[in-house]
C-alpha positions in Angstrom: 0.0 0.0 0.0 3.1 2.3 0.0 3.4 5.2 -2.3 6.4 7.4 -3.1 5.9 10.9 -4.3 8.2 13.3 -6.2 7.6 16.8 -7.5 7.6 17.2 -11.2 6.5 20.9 -11.4 7.3 23.2 -8.6 4.4 25.4 -7.6 5.0 29.2 -7.3 3.5 31.4 -4.5 2.9 34.5 -6.5 0.4 36.4 -8.6 0.8 38.3 -11.8 0.1 42.0 -11.4 -1.0 42.9 -15.0 -1.4 39.7 -17.1 -3.9 37.5 -15.3 -3.1 34.5 -13.1 0.3 32.9 -13.4 -1.2 29.4 -13.0 2.2 28.0 -11.9 0.9 25.1 -9.9 2.4 21.9 -8.4 2.3 18.6 -10.3 3.6 15.5 -8.5 4.4 12.0 -9.6 3.4 9.1 -7.4 4.5 5.5 -7.8 2.5 2.8 -5.9 1.5 -0.8 -5.6 0.9 -3.1 -8.5 3.0 -0.9 -10.7 0.6 2.1 -10.6 2.0 5.4 -11.7 -0.2 8.4 -10.8 -0.1 12.2 -11.4 -1.4 14.5 -8.7 -3.0 17.3 -10.8 -1.7 18.0 -14.3 -0.9 21.7 -14.6 -1.9 24.3 -17.1 -1.4 24.3 -20.9 1.8 26.3 -20.7 3.4 23.6 -18.5 3.2 20.9 -21.1 6.8 21.0 -22.5 8.2 21.2 -19.0 6.0 18.4 -17.8 7.2 16.1 -20.6 10.8 16.9 -19.8 10.3 16.2 -16.2 8.5 12.9 -16.9 11.3 11.8 -19.2 13.9 12.6 -16.5 11.8 10.5 -14.1 11.8 7.6 -16.6 8.1 7.7 -17.2 6.4 8.0 -20.6 2.9 9.6 -20.7 1.4 6.3 -21.9 2.7 4.6 -18.7 0.7 6.9 -16.4 -2.1 4.8 -15.0 -4.0 7.3 -12.9 -4.7 11.1 -12.7 -5.9 12.5 -9.4 -7.4 16.0 -9.8 -7.9 18.1 -6.7 -10.2 20.6 -8.5 -10.9 21.8 -12.0 -9.3 25.3 -12.2 -7.4 25.7 -15.5 -4.0 25.5 -13.9 -4.6 22.1 -12.3 -6.5 20.0 -14.8 -5.9 21.0 -18.4 -3.3 18.4 -19.3 -5.2 15.2 -18.7 -5.4 14.5 -22.5 -1.6 14.0 -22.5 -2.1 10.6 -20.8 -3.9 8.2 -23.1 -4.0 5.2 -20.9 -4.8 6.9 -17.6 -7.9 6.5 -15.4 -9.1 10.0 -14.3 -10.2 10.6 -10.7 -12.1 13.8 -10.1 -14.6 15.0 -7.4 -18.2 14.3 -8.3 -19.5 17.5 -6.8 -16.7 19.6 -8.3 -17.4 18.2 -11.7 -21.2 18.8 -11.5 -20.6 22.4 -10.3 -18.2 23.1 -13.1 -20.5 21.7 -15.7 -23.3 24.0 -14.5 -21.2 27.1 -15.1 -21.8 29.3 -18.2 -19.1 29.3 -20.8 -16.5 32.0 -20.2 -15.9 31.5 -16.5 -12.4 32.9 -15.7 -11.1 29.9 -13.8 -12.9 26.8 -15.3 -11.9 25.6 -18.8 -15.4 24.8 -20.1 -14.4 22.6 -23.1 -11.8 20.6 -21.0 -14.4 20.0 -18.3 -17.1 18.8 -20.7 -14.7 16.4 -22.4 -13.5 15.2 -19.0 -17.1 14.4 -18.0 -17.5 12.2 -21.0 -14.3 10.3 -20.5 -14.9 6.5 -20.5 -12.3 6.0 -17.7 -13.6 8.8 -15.4 -14.1 7.9 -11.7 -16.2 10.4 -9.8 -14.9 10.7 -6.2 -16.6 11.4 -2.9 -14.9 11.6 0.5 -13.1 8.5 1.6 -11.6 5.7 -0.6 -10.5 6.6 -4.1 -10.4 3.0 -5.5 -6.6 3.1 -5.4 -5.0 1.2 -2.6 -3.4 3.5 0.0 -4.9 6.7 -1.3 -7.9 8.4 0.3 -9.4 11.9 -0.2 -11.4 14.5 1.8 -13.3 17.6 0.7 -11.9 20.9 1.9 -14.1 23.7 0.7 -13.1 27.3 0.3 -10.9 27.8 -2.8 -13.6 25.9 -4.5 -16.5 24.5 -2.6 -15.7 20.9 -3.5 -11.9 20.9 -3.6 -10.3 17.6 -2.7 -7.1 16.8 -0.8 -5.4 13.5 -1.3 -3.6 11.4 1.4 -1.1 8.9 0.2 0.2 6.3 2.6 3.9 5.5 2.4 7.2 6.3 4.0 6.8 9.1 4.3 3.0 9.7 4.2 2.1 12.5 1.8 -0.8 14.9 1.7 -1.4 16.6 -1.6 -3.4 19.6 -0.7 -3.2 21.8 -3.8 -5.1 25.0 -3.2 -6.6 24.3 0.2 -3.6 26.2 1.4 -1.6 27.3 -1.6 1.5 28.3 0.3 3.2 28.7 3.6 1.6 32.0 4.4 -1.9 30.5 4.1 -0.9 27.5 6.2 0.6 29.7 9.0 -2.1 32.3 9.0 -5.1 30.0 8.6 -6.5 32.4 6.0 -6.6 32.2 2.2 -6.0 34.8 -0.5 -8.5 33.5 -3.0 -11.7 32.0 -1.5 -15.4 31.6 -2.1 -16.2 31.2 1.6 -13.6 32.6 4.1 -15.1 30.8 7.1 -15.3 27.5 5.4 -11.8 27.9 4.0 -10.4 28.7 7.4 -11.9 25.5 8.7 -10.5 23.6 5.8 -7.0 25.0 6.5 -7.4 24.0 10.2 -8.4 20.5 9.2 -5.4 20.3 6.8 -3.0 21.4 9.5 -4.4 18.9 11.9 -4.2 16.0 9.3 -0.6 17.1 8.6 0.3 16.7 12.3 -1.4 13.4 12.8 1.6 11.4 11.6 5.1 12.8 12.3 7.2 13.1 9.1 4.2 13.6 6.8 5.0 15.6 3.7 2.5 18.3 2.7 2.5 19.4 -0.9 0.7 22.7 -1.4 -0.5 23.9 -4.8 1.8 26.9 -5.1 4.9 26.3 -2.9 7.6 23.8 -2.2 6.7 20.6 -0.4 6.9 20.9 3.4 7.6 18.9 6.5 7.4 19.9 10.2 10.5 19.9 12.4 10.5 18.8 16.1 9.4 22.3 17.1 6.5 22.3 14.6 8.1 24.7 12.2 7.6 24.4 8.5 10.7 23.1 6.6 10.7 23.4 2.8 12.0 20.6 0.6 14.6 21.6 -2.0 15.3 25.0 -3.4 13.1 27.5 -5.3 13.8 27.6 -9.0 11.9 30.3 -10.9 13.1 32.9 -13.5 11.8 34.9 -16.5 14.0 35.8 -19.5 13.0 39.1 -21.3 14.2 41.0 -24.4 13.8 44.8 -23.9 16.2 46.1 -26.6 16.8 45.6 -30.3 19.7 43.3 -29.6 18.5 39.7 -29.5 21.6 38.7 -27.5 20.7 41.2 -24.8 18.7 39.0 -22.4 17.6 40.2 -19.0 16.9 37.4 -16.5 14.6 38.1 -13.6 15.2 35.7 -10.7 11.9 35.2 -9.0 13.2 33.3 -6.0 13.3 34.7 -2.4 16.3 37.2 -2.7 16.5 37.2 -6.5 17.3 40.2 -8.6 17.3 41.0 -12.3 20.6 40.6 -14.1 21.6 40.8 -17.7 
């Protein structure tokens, strides 16, 4: 029943000021019993090339992925499921019905992707509890969306993939969320997530827009790995003149 989880795409805890949502969300790879290979969320369209590169580095071809577990159906978390032709899709039943009822043009839900997902022959509609995959359960954590799922994967270490229940360390620490449909419900969901994280020492928490985290002996959050994020820009008529903006914690632009 043991699963191992590795991060393929590193979520980013920031927002674009003038160009809409960044949508840089976490995607994780999970390997489990009976040779199962699962993705936890699939990222947005702009992440496709990077996702393929990361999968190749992990020794996994898209056709080998057996399962996709979707926390919610915002564009930056669900768009890339068509890349995996042999996968079974696992999505929340209530989240899917809510998304299908929205009018076309919603700013966060990709209507055509959602409609095709609902017709998929290997779609499993999830409710709280068992997912049908050994060693993986889920629970509803409303707020960011009212039917958002968090996934718990048993293993050494145990992993909670929380996506946007708490997008980053600031939301986990404060108990409040930046983007929410219901602030009170969301605060309760973050409290539940924090409690679940502390149930088993050594549990890894994977937020939707931050590094994976564990708790040290004093209960402080410890990030896994190093932040890697940058933008290259061309501001002059010289194609060789590239300005790189380091978007990590102490980064600065340099040319």
